[in-house]
N, CA, C and O atoms as CSV, one atom per row, in Angstrom:
chain,resi,resn,atom,element,x,y,z
A,1,UNK,N,N,-9.787,37.944,-14.930
A,1,UNK,CA,C,-9.148,36.655,-15.403
A,1,UNK,C,C,-8.208,36.215,-14.299
A,1,UNK,O,O,-7.625,37.070,-13.631
A,2,UNK,N,N,-8.037,34.942,-14.080
A,2,UNK,CA,C,-7.392,34.482,-13.240
A,2,UNK,C,C,-5.947,34.041,-13.948
A,2,UNK,O,O,-5.905,33.441,-15.022
A,3,UNK,N,N,-4.831,34.412,-13.219
A,3,UNK,CA,C,-3.442,34.165,-13.868
A,3,UNK,C,C,-2.916,32.970,-13.023
A,3,UNK,O,O,-2.990,32.972,-11.795
A,4,UNK,N,N,-2.394,31.977,-13.726
A,4,UNK,CA,C,-1.794,30.840,-13.111
A,4,UNK,C,C,-0.180,31.124,-13.025
A,4,UNK,O,O,0.565,31.303,-13.988
A,5,UNK,N,N,0.153,31.121,-11.737
A,5,UNK,CA,C,1.567,31.601,-11.490
A,5,UNK,C,C,2.385,30.283,-11.589
A,5,UNK,O,O,1.984,29.234,-11.086
A,6,UNK,N,N,3.609,30.406,-12.300
A,6,UNK,CA,C,4.550,29.140,-12.309
A,6,UNK,C,C,4.919,28.567,-11.077
A,6,UNK,O,O,4.957,27.343,-10.945
A,7,UNK,N,N,5.231,29.449,-10.040
A,7,UNK,CA,C,5.533,29.088,-8.716
A,7,UNK,C,C,4.565,28.317,-8.213
A,7,UNK,O,O,4.989,27.285,-7.691
A,8,UNK,N,N,3.335,28.480,-8.191
A,8,UNK,CA,C,2.292,27.833,-7.589
A,8,UNK,C,C,2.158,26.423,-8.292
A,8,UNK,O,O,1.814,25.470,-7.592
A,9,UNK,N,N,2.427,26.227,-9.721
A,9,UNK,CA,C,2.313,25.166,-10.329
A,9,UNK,C,C,3.504,24.355,-9.973
A,9,UNK,O,O,3.269,23.148,-9.909
A,10,UNK,N,N,4.689,24.709,-9.731
A,10,UNK,CA,C,5.841,24.172,-9.208
A,10,UNK,C,C,5.557,23.645,-7.708
A,10,UNK,O,O,5.834,22.461,-7.514
A,11,UNK,N,N,5.104,24.288,-6.766
A,11,UNK,CA,C,4.799,23.849,-5.468
A,11,UNK,C,C,3.765,22.728,-5.574
A,11,UNK,O,O,3.925,21.747,-4.847
A,12,UNK,N,N,2.697,22.775,-6.423
A,12,UNK,CA,C,1.985,21.524,-6.498
A,12,UNK,C,C,2.363,20.339,-7.104
A,12,UNK,O,O,1.887,19.241,-6.815
A,13,UNK,N,N,3.304,20.567,-8.031
A,13,UNK,CA,C,3.961,19.427,-8.578
A,13,UNK,C,C,4.948,18.896,-7.659
A,13,UNK,O,O,5.057,17.671,-7.702
A,14,UNK,N,N,5.780,19.578,-6.745
A,14,UNK,CA,C,6.518,19.130,-5.985
A,14,UNK,C,C,5.888,18.510,-4.901
A,14,UNK,O,O,6.423,17.499,-4.447
A,15,UNK,N,N,4.811,18.941,-4.380
A,15,UNK,CA,C,4.074,18.280,-3.389
A,15,UNK,C,C,3.573,16.808,-3.824
A,15,UNK,O,O,3.671,15.811,-3.109
A,16,UNK,N,N,3.090,16.841,-4.956
A,16,UNK,CA,C,2.371,15.425,-5.528
A,16,UNK,C,C,3.610,14.495,-5.693
A,16,UNK,O,O,3.488,13.311,-5.381
A,17,UNK,N,N,4.726,14.941,-6.139
A,17,UNK,CA,C,5.793,14.034,-6.384
A,17,UNK,C,C,6.381,13.708,-4.915
A,17,UNK,O,O,6.533,12.526,-4.605
A,18,UNK,N,N,6.656,14.551,-4.168
A,18,UNK,CA,C,7.190,14.287,-2.805
A,18,UNK,C,C,6.257,13.023,-2.062
A,18,UNK,O,O,6.747,12.048,-1.491
A,19,UNK,N,N,4.926,13.283,-2.213
A,19,UNK,CA,C,4.150,12.349,-1.628
A,19,UNK,C,C,4.354,10.733,-2.147
A,19,UNK,O,O,4.103,9.747,-1.455
A,20,UNK,N,N,4.751,10.723,-3.217
A,20,UNK,CA,C,4.841,9.427,-3.781
A,20,UNK,C,C,6.347,9.029,-4.286
A,20,UNK,O,O,6.570,8.115,-5.080
A,21,UNK,N,N,7.317,9.847,-3.709
A,21,UNK,CA,C,8.647,9.640,-4.436
A,21,UNK,C,C,9.439,8.440,-3.792
A,21,UNK,O,O,10.404,7.896,-4.327
A,22,UNK,N,N,8.875,8.085,-2.514
A,22,UNK,CA,C,9.491,6.957,-1.813
A,22,UNK,C,C,9.159,5.655,-2.525
A,22,UNK,O,O,8.048,5.542,-3.043
A,23,UNK,N,N,9.988,4.725,-2.584
A,23,UNK,CA,C,9.844,3.401,-3.252
A,23,UNK,C,C,9.698,2.425,-2.107
A,23,UNK,O,O,9.353,1.297,-2.457
A,24,UNK,N,N,9.886,2.618,-0.821
A,24,UNK,CA,C,9.468,1.790,0.145
A,24,UNK,C,C,8.069,1.239,0.287
A,24,UNK,O,O,7.152,2.041,0.105
A,25,UNK,N,N,7.800,0.115,0.555
A,25,UNK,CA,C,6.371,-0.249,0.616
A,25,UNK,C,C,5.932,0.184,2.012
A,25,UNK,O,O,6.787,0.416,2.866
A,26,UNK,N,N,4.562,0.308,2.288
A,26,UNK,CA,C,4.032,0.837,3.462
A,26,UNK,C,C,2.615,0.356,3.766
A,26,UNK,O,O,1.977,-0.022,2.784
A,27,UNK,N,N,2.044,0.306,4.894
A,27,UNK,CA,C,0.704,-0.097,5.076
A,27,UNK,C,C,-0.273,0.753,4.724
A,27,UNK,O,O,-0.086,1.964,4.840
A,28,UNK,N,N,-1.436,0.261,4.251
A,28,UNK,CA,C,-2.591,1.133,3.770
A,28,UNK,C,C,-3.893,0.575,4.008
A,28,UNK,O,O,-3.930,-0.437,4.708
A,29,UNK,N,N,-4.883,1.006,3.595
A,29,UNK,CA,C,-6.180,0.569,3.895
A,29,UNK,C,C,-6.490,-0.793,3.190
A,29,UNK,O,O,-6.404,-0.954,1.973
A,30,UNK,N,N,-6.874,-1.792,4.121
A,30,UNK,CA,C,-7.095,-3.130,3.597
A,30,UNK,C,C,-8.433,-3.087,2.801
A,30,UNK,O,O,-9.268,-2.192,2.922
A,31,UNK,N,N,-8.539,-4.200,1.944
A,31,UNK,CA,C,-9.654,-4.471,1.189
A,31,UNK,C,C,-10.678,-4.999,2.410
A,31,UNK,O,O,-10.323,-5.448,3.500
A,32,UNK,N,N,-12.055,-4.816,1.916
A,32,UNK,CA,C,-13.025,-5.579,2.796
A,32,UNK,C,C,-12.948,-7.003,3.097
A,32,UNK,O,O,-12.746,-7.826,2.204
A,33,UNK,N,N,-13.124,-7.377,4.510
A,33,UNK,CA,C,-13.110,-8.731,4.615
A,33,UNK,C,C,-13.957,-9.536,3.845
A,33,UNK,O,O,-15.028,-9.007,3.550
A,34,UNK,N,N,-13.741,-10.806,3.395
A,34,UNK,CA,C,-14.733,-11.577,2.692
A,34,UNK,C,C,-15.222,-12.745,3.718
A,34,UNK,O,O,-14.498,-13.098,4.649
A,35,UNK,N,N,-16.283,-13.220,3.523
A,35,UNK,CA,C,-16.844,-14.337,4.063
A,35,UNK,C,C,-15.641,-15.736,4.282
A,35,UNK,O,O,-15.170,-16.302,3.295
A,36,UNK,N,N,-15.369,-16.034,5.333
A,36,UNK,CA,C,-14.314,-17.312,5.486
A,36,UNK,C,C,-12.989,-16.585,5.832
A,36,UNK,O,O,-12.024,-17.303,6.094
A,37,UNK,N,N,-12.860,-15.432,5.857
A,37,UNK,CA,C,-11.498,-15.048,6.257
A,37,UNK,C,C,-11.308,-15.544,7.599
A,37,UNK,O,O,-12.223,-15.584,8.421
A,38,UNK,N,N,-9.841,-16.012,7.882
A,38,UNK,CA,C,-9.744,-16.687,9.271
A,38,UNK,C,C,-9.169,-15.488,10.284
A,38,UNK,O,O,-8.973,-15.678,11.485
A,39,UNK,N,N,-8.935,-14.236,9.607
A,39,UNK,CA,C,-8.425,-13.232,10.638
A,39,UNK,C,C,-8.729,-11.826,9.796
A,39,UNK,O,O,-9.347,-11.718,8.736
A,40,UNK,N,N,-8.091,-10.761,10.614
A,40,UNK,CA,C,-8.104,-9.400,10.095
A,40,UNK,C,C,-7.349,-9.364,8.821
A,40,UNK,O,O,-6.519,-10.244,8.591
A,41,UNK,N,N,-7.600,-8.308,7.887
A,41,UNK,CA,C,-6.875,-8.125,6.706
A,41,UNK,C,C,-5.882,-6.917,6.927
A,41,UNK,O,O,-6.223,-5.929,7.578
A,42,UNK,N,N,-4.753,-7.035,6.405
A,42,UNK,CA,C,-3.761,-5.924,6.239
A,42,UNK,C,C,-3.508,-5.793,4.720
A,42,UNK,O,O,-3.773,-6.693,3.923
A,43,UNK,N,N,-2.895,-4.422,4.336
A,43,UNK,CA,C,-2.656,-4.176,2.998
A,43,UNK,C,C,-1.403,-3.380,2.950
A,43,UNK,O,O,-1.164,-2.561,3.837
A,44,UNK,N,N,-0.497,-3.606,1.840
A,44,UNK,CA,C,0.670,-3.009,1.750
A,44,UNK,C,C,0.553,-2.504,0.176
A,44,UNK,O,O,0.229,-3.235,-0.760
A,45,UNK,N,N,0.902,-1.029,0.082
A,45,UNK,CA,C,1.239,-0.543,-1.183
A,45,UNK,C,C,2.734,-0.627,-1.542
A,45,UNK,O,O,3.600,-0.304,-0.730
A,46,UNK,N,N,3.019,-1.080,-2.809
A,46,UNK,CA,C,4.451,-1.195,-3.122
A,46,UNK,C,C,4.447,-1.116,-4.645
A,46,UNK,O,O,3.405,-1.146,-5.299
A,47,UNK,N,N,5.868,-0.998,-5.264
A,47,UNK,CA,C,6.077,-0.959,-6.740
A,47,UNK,C,C,6.730,-2.212,-7.273
A,47,UNK,O,O,7.880,-2.426,-6.891
A,48,UNK,N,N,6.187,-3.034,-8.066
A,48,UNK,CA,C,6.681,-4.324,-8.525
A,48,UNK,C,C,8.109,-4.165,-8.989
A,48,UNK,O,O,8.922,-5.086,-8.919
A,49,UNK,N,N,8.414,-2.844,-9.512
A,49,UNK,CA,C,9.871,-2.742,-10.181
A,49,UNK,C,C,10.902,-2.463,-9.108
A,49,UNK,O,O,12.087,-2.449,-9.439
A,50,UNK,N,N,10.558,-2.240,-7.862
A,50,UNK,CA,C,11.543,-1.614,-7.079
A,50,UNK,C,C,11.446,-2.542,-5.563
A,50,UNK,O,O,12.258,-2.352,-4.658
A,51,UNK,N,N,10.534,-3.366,-5.483
A,51,UNK,CA,C,10.250,-4.085,-4.087
A,51,UNK,C,C,9.991,-5.649,-4.444
A,51,UNK,O,O,9.045,-6.086,-5.100
A,52,UNK,N,N,10.980,-6.338,-3.901
A,52,UNK,CA,C,10.753,-7.806,-3.936
A,52,UNK,C,C,9.599,-8.311,-3.200
A,52,UNK,O,O,9.198,-7.655,-2.238
A,53,UNK,N,N,9.007,-9.409,-3.537
A,53,UNK,CA,C,7.815,-9.866,-3.023
A,53,UNK,C,C,8.007,-10.379,-1.519
A,53,UNK,O,O,7.102,-10.465,-0.689
A,54,UNK,N,N,9.317,-10.694,-1.328
A,54,UNK,CA,C,9.568,-11.237,0.248
A,54,UNK,C,C,9.431,-9.773,1.229
A,54,UNK,O,O,8.844,-9.675,2.306
A,55,UNK,N,N,10.085,-8.824,0.564
A,55,UNK,CA,C,9.813,-7.591,1.339
A,55,UNK,C,C,8.331,-7.084,1.679
A,55,UNK,O,O,8.012,-6.512,2.721
A,56,UNK,N,N,7.554,-7.374,0.697
A,56,UNK,CA,C,6.138,-7.031,1.003
A,56,UNK,C,C,5.375,-7.743,1.909
A,56,UNK,O,O,4.397,-7.312,2.520
A,57,UNK,N,N,5.970,-9.109,1.990
A,57,UNK,CA,C,5.282,-10.121,2.763
A,57,UNK,C,C,5.900,-9.904,4.300
A,57,UNK,O,O,5.259,-10.080,5.335
A,58,UNK,N,N,7.109,-9.538,4.220
A,58,UNK,CA,C,7.764,-9.057,5.600
A,58,UNK,C,C,6.962,-7.983,6.197
A,58,UNK,O,O,6.578,-8.067,7.364
A,59,UNK,N,N,6.706,-7.027,5.486
A,59,UNK,CA,C,6.041,-5.708,5.900
A,59,UNK,C,C,4.752,-6.128,6.343
A,59,UNK,O,O,4.374,-5.665,7.420
A,60,UNK,N,N,3.936,-6.980,5.676
A,60,UNK,CA,C,2.546,-7.421,6.010
A,60,UNK,C,C,2.788,-8.279,7.354
A,60,UNK,O,O,1.973,-8.087,8.256
A,61,UNK,N,N,3.639,-9.040,7.538
A,61,UNK,CA,C,3.723,-9.812,8.703
A,61,UNK,C,C,3.910,-8.785,10.061
A,61,UNK,O,O,3.419,-8.959,11.176
A,62,UNK,N,N,4.726,-7.727,9.628
A,62,UNK,CA,C,4.986,-6.707,10.792
A,62,UNK,C,C,3.461,-6.186,11.301
A,62,UNK,O,O,3.175,-6.027,12.488
A,63,UNK,N,N,2.647,-5.978,10.305
A,63,UNK,CA,C,1.291,-5.243,10.387
A,63,UNK,C,C,0.432,-6.273,11.229
A,63,UNK,O,O,-0.371,-5.916,12.091
A,64,UNK,N,N,0.649,-7.394,10.938
A,64,UNK,CA,C,-0.383,-8.451,11.672
A,64,UNK,C,C,-0.166,-8.605,13.184
A,64,UNK,O,O,0.920,-8.419,13.733
A,65,UNK,N,N,-1.110,-8.902,13.701
A,65,UNK,CA,C,-1.178,-9.075,15.321
A,65,UNK,C,C,0.115,-10.213,15.507
A,65,UNK,O,O,0.690,-10.865,14.635
A,66,UNK,N,N,0.318,-10.184,16.904
A,66,UNK,CA,C,1.198,-11.305,17.290
A,66,UNK,C,C,0.329,-12.705,17.231
A,66,UNK,O,O,-0.901,-12.727,17.283
A,67,UNK,N,N,1.103,-13.779,17.122
A,67,UNK,CA,C,0.577,-15.112,16.829
A,67,UNK,C,C,-0.438,-15.388,15.678
A,67,UNK,O,O,-1.362,-16.201,15.716
A,68,UNK,N,N,-0.044,-14.435,14.483
A,68,UNK,CA,C,-0.797,-14.816,13.408
A,68,UNK,C,C,0.369,-14.907,12.139
A,68,UNK,O,O,1.556,-14.600,12.249
A,69,UNK,N,N,-0.211,-15.338,11.101
A,69,UNK,CA,C,0.797,-15.337,9.912
A,69,UNK,C,C,0.177,-14.535,8.938
A,69,UNK,O,O,-1.050,-14.593,8.854
A,70,UNK,N,N,0.836,-13.765,8.156
A,70,UNK,CA,C,0.320,-13.145,6.813
A,70,UNK,C,C,0.208,-13.901,5.702
A,70,UNK,O,O,1.221,-14.341,5.157
A,71,UNK,N,N,-0.939,-14.130,5.261
A,71,UNK,CA,C,-1.134,-15.059,4.114
A,71,UNK,C,C,-1.761,-14.182,2.896
A,71,UNK,O,O,-2.775,-13.507,3.074
A,72,UNK,N,N,-1.100,-14.237,1.676
A,72,UNK,CA,C,-1.584,-13.454,0.574
A,72,UNK,C,C,-2.928,-13.903,0.297
A,72,UNK,O,O,-3.261,-15.087,0.358
A,73,UNK,N,N,-3.830,-12.787,-0.061
A,73,UNK,CA,C,-5.049,-12.853,-0.290
A,73,UNK,C,C,-5.444,-12.382,-1.762
A,73,UNK,O,O,-5.986,-13.134,-2.571
A,74,UNK,N,N,-5.146,-11.194,-1.990
A,74,UNK,CA,C,-5.204,-10.497,-3.434
A,74,UNK,C,C,-4.511,-9.415,-3.633
A,74,UNK,O,O,-3.883,-8.923,-2.696
A,75,UNK,N,N,-4.502,-8.893,-4.789
A,75,UNK,CA,C,-3.660,-7.660,-5.273
A,75,UNK,C,C,-4.646,-6.870,-6.208
A,75,UNK,O,O,-5.396,-7.417,-7.016
A,76,UNK,N,N,-4.562,-5.635,-6.016
A,76,UNK,CA,C,-5.353,-4.741,-7.047
A,76,UNK,C,C,-4.530,-3.296,-7.150
A,76,UNK,O,O,-3.562,-2.978,-6.459
A,77,UNK,N,N,-5.084,-2.608,-8.057
A,77,UNK,CA,C,-4.683,-1.204,-8.488
A,77,UNK,C,C,-5.641,-0.220,-8.112
A,77,UNK,O,O,-6.281,0.340,-9.001
A,78,UNK,N,N,-5.810,0.040,-7.026
A,78,UNK,CA,C,-6.692,1.098,-6.472
A,78,UNK,C,C,-5.990,2.502,-6.359
A,78,UNK,O,O,-5.394,2.636,-5.290
A,79,UNK,N,N,-5.922,3.566,-7.199
A,79,UNK,CA,C,-5.229,4.676,-7.116
A,79,UNK,C,C,-5.652,5.627,-6.075
A,79,UNK,O,O,-5.013,6.617,-5.719
A,80,UNK,N,N,-7.057,5.139,-5.515
A,80,UNK,CA,C,-7.524,6.089,-4.445
A,80,UNK,C,C,-6.792,5.783,-3.007
A,80,UNK,O,O,-6.770,6.551,-2.045
A,81,UNK,N,N,-6.178,4.429,-3.091
A,81,UNK,CA,C,-5.373,3.942,-1.916
A,81,UNK,C,C,-3.918,4.131,-1.878
A,81,UNK,O,O,-3.342,4.594,-0.893
A,82,UNK,N,N,-3.333,3.772,-2.953
A,82,UNK,CA,C,-1.929,3.752,-3.300
A,82,UNK,C,C,-1.406,5.038,-4.270
A,82,UNK,O,O,-2.112,5.324,-5.237
A,83,UNK,N,N,-0.434,5.648,-4.072
A,83,UNK,CA,C,0.192,6.395,-4.868
A,83,UNK,C,C,0.382,6.090,-6.205
A,83,UNK,O,O,0.169,4.923,-6.534
A,84,UNK,N,N,0.786,6.995,-7.169
A,84,UNK,CA,C,1.093,6.715,-8.425
A,84,UNK,C,C,2.467,5.902,-8.591
A,84,UNK,O,O,2.500,5.074,-9.502
A,85,UNK,N,N,3.515,6.056,-7.850
A,85,UNK,CA,C,4.668,5.429,-7.942
A,85,UNK,C,C,4.523,3.990,-7.075
A,85,UNK,O,O,5.351,3.113,-7.321
A,86,UNK,N,N,3.747,3.802,-6.321
A,86,UNK,CA,C,3.610,2.687,-5.678
A,86,UNK,C,C,2.009,2.216,-5.826
A,86,UNK,O,O,1.213,2.273,-4.889
A,87,UNK,N,N,1.693,1.760,-7.122
A,87,UNK,CA,C,0.383,1.511,-7.531
A,87,UNK,C,C,-0.209,0.251,-7.138
A,87,UNK,O,O,-1.425,0.085,-7.233
A,88,UNK,N,N,0.636,-0.729,-6.663
A,88,UNK,CA,C,0.018,-2.045,-6.359
A,88,UNK,C,C,-0.366,-2.089,-4.973
A,88,UNK,O,O,0.383,-1.578,-4.140
A,89,UNK,N,N,-1.636,-2.734,-4.562
A,89,UNK,CA,C,-1.914,-2.922,-3.167
A,89,UNK,C,C,-2.106,-4.434,-3.155
A,89,UNK,O,O,-2.914,-4.985,-3.902
A,90,UNK,N,N,-1.225,-5.188,-2.154
A,90,UNK,CA,C,-1.371,-6.303,-1.758
A,90,UNK,C,C,-2.160,-6.642,-0.385
A,90,UNK,O,O,-1.772,-6.147,0.674
A,91,UNK,N,N,-3.147,-7.400,-0.433
A,91,UNK,CA,C,-3.880,-7.612,0.737
A,91,UNK,C,C,-3.526,-8.865,1.251
A,91,UNK,O,O,-3.370,-9.820,0.491
A,92,UNK,N,N,-3.371,-8.968,2.555
A,92,UNK,CA,C,-2.996,-10.304,3.341
A,92,UNK,C,C,-4.010,-10.530,4.376
A,92,UNK,O,O,-4.624,-9.579,4.859
A,93,UNK,N,N,-4.244,-11.899,4.788
A,93,UNK,CA,C,-5.061,-12.199,5.879
A,93,UNK,C,C,-4.109,-12.727,7.004
A,93,UNK,O,O,-3.215,-13.557,6.837
A,94,UNK,N,N,-4.448,-12.112,8.173
A,94,UNK,CA,C,-3.659,-12.547,9.459
A,94,UNK,C,C,-4.316,-13.696,9.865
A,94,UNK,O,O,-5.346,-13.491,10.509
A,95,UNK,N,N,-4.015,-14.819,9.673
A,95,UNK,CA,C,-4.450,-16.099,10.117
A,95,UNK,C,C,-3.729,-16.509,11.451
A,95,UNK,O,O,-2.519,-16.327,11.593
A,96,UNK,N,N,-4.577,-17.111,12.494
A,96,UNK,CA,C,-3.888,-17.475,13.666
A,96,UNK,C,C,-2.878,-18.712,13.335
A,96,UNK,O,O,-3.069,-19.542,12.446
A,97,UNK,N,N,-1.852,-18.676,14.158
A,97,UNK,CA,C,-0.786,-19.722,14.139
A,97,UNK,C,C,-1.564,-20.868,14.564
A,97,UNK,O,O,-2.586,-20.741,15.239
A,98,UNK,N,N,-1.096,-21.997,14.180
A,98,UNK,CA,C,-1.535,-23.406,14.820
A,98,UNK,C,C,-0.402,-24.086,15.730
A,98,UNK,O,O,-0.617,-25.168,16.277
């Protein structure tokens, strides 16, 4: 019989919580490009309760190449990409500046 140790459970819980304990938005895997996209896509994981949309847009702009503008494309809740405390993924298209 396998015994489950409380210290092992605590270590696993601490690791999971530590990976998603920060509320700062960060870049993640972008959604697949769609036909008609004017440029590459970037994506940001964030928490709607702790992060203003302006901050998310600024983060996306930093991820875009120079001479492009981050334009919102879509949002989704893919838990495979974003952690539990930052569940929303915002995708942006980096369109060339005119």
